[in-house]
N, C-alpha and C positions, 0 to 999 in steps of 0.2 A: 678021625673022630668026627662023627656026625652030630651037629648041634640042632636040636629041634627048635622050632619057632618059639620065641620068648624064653628060651633056656640059655642061661649063661654058663660058659665053661667053668669048671672048677679051677680055682687059682692053684698054682703050683708053688710050693715053698721050697726054693732051691737050697735053703739052709738045712733042710732035712738031710740032704746028701753031703753038704759042705761041712756040717758040724763036726764030723770026725777029724777034719783037718784044721779046724779053726785055731786050736791051741798050739799047733805045730809051726805056726808062722815064725820064721827066724828073725823077722824084723819088728817084733812086738815092742811097743814103747815101754820104757821104764817109768811109768807114770804113777805107780802105787804111792811113792813118797809124796807126790803132789796131793793126792786125795787124803792120805793120812794127816797131812798138815792142816787140812780143813776141819778135821774132827777135833774140836777144842776140849772135849772132856769125854770120859768113858760113859757118862750118862746120856749122851746124845743118841738120837734116832736118825737113821740114814735110809733114804729111799733112792735106789738106783734104777732109773728108767733105762731100759735097753741093756739089762745086765748080761745078756748072752750066756756064755758058758760059766760065768762067775769069775772071769779073769781078774777083775777088780774087786768084786763083792767078797769073794772068799777070803782074801788076805785082810780085809777090813773087819771081818767078824770079831776079831779079838780086840778091836779098838773102840767099840761102841756098845751100848746097852741093847740096841735093837737095830737090825738091818733087814730091809725088805727089798727084794729085786723083782722086777717085772720085765717080761720080754714078750714080744708078739710071736716069736717062734717057739713053739712047744718043744721042738727038738733041742734048741739051745737051753731052754729051762730045765729039761730033763738032765742034761749034763751038769748044770749048775747044782741041781738037787743032789745028784750022786756025789759031787765033790763035798757037799756039806754033811753027808752021812758017814 
């Protein structure tokens, strides 16, 4: 790949390829109960930064009034959105 003067190479998001394997990790933590315990009422709003494929976000949907997830990887966010529909 030839880079012209003052031109920066496009960043490569490796998560675009890795996303299909992310939820298949056999050593995933059982941390959902930890997060559920922090939701003190169904009226709470939750913001998850780095929600990825929704591994934590999706199970918490039923426990709060509003949940919003943000992730820098569009590939991860697409999987999360699919899980919510």
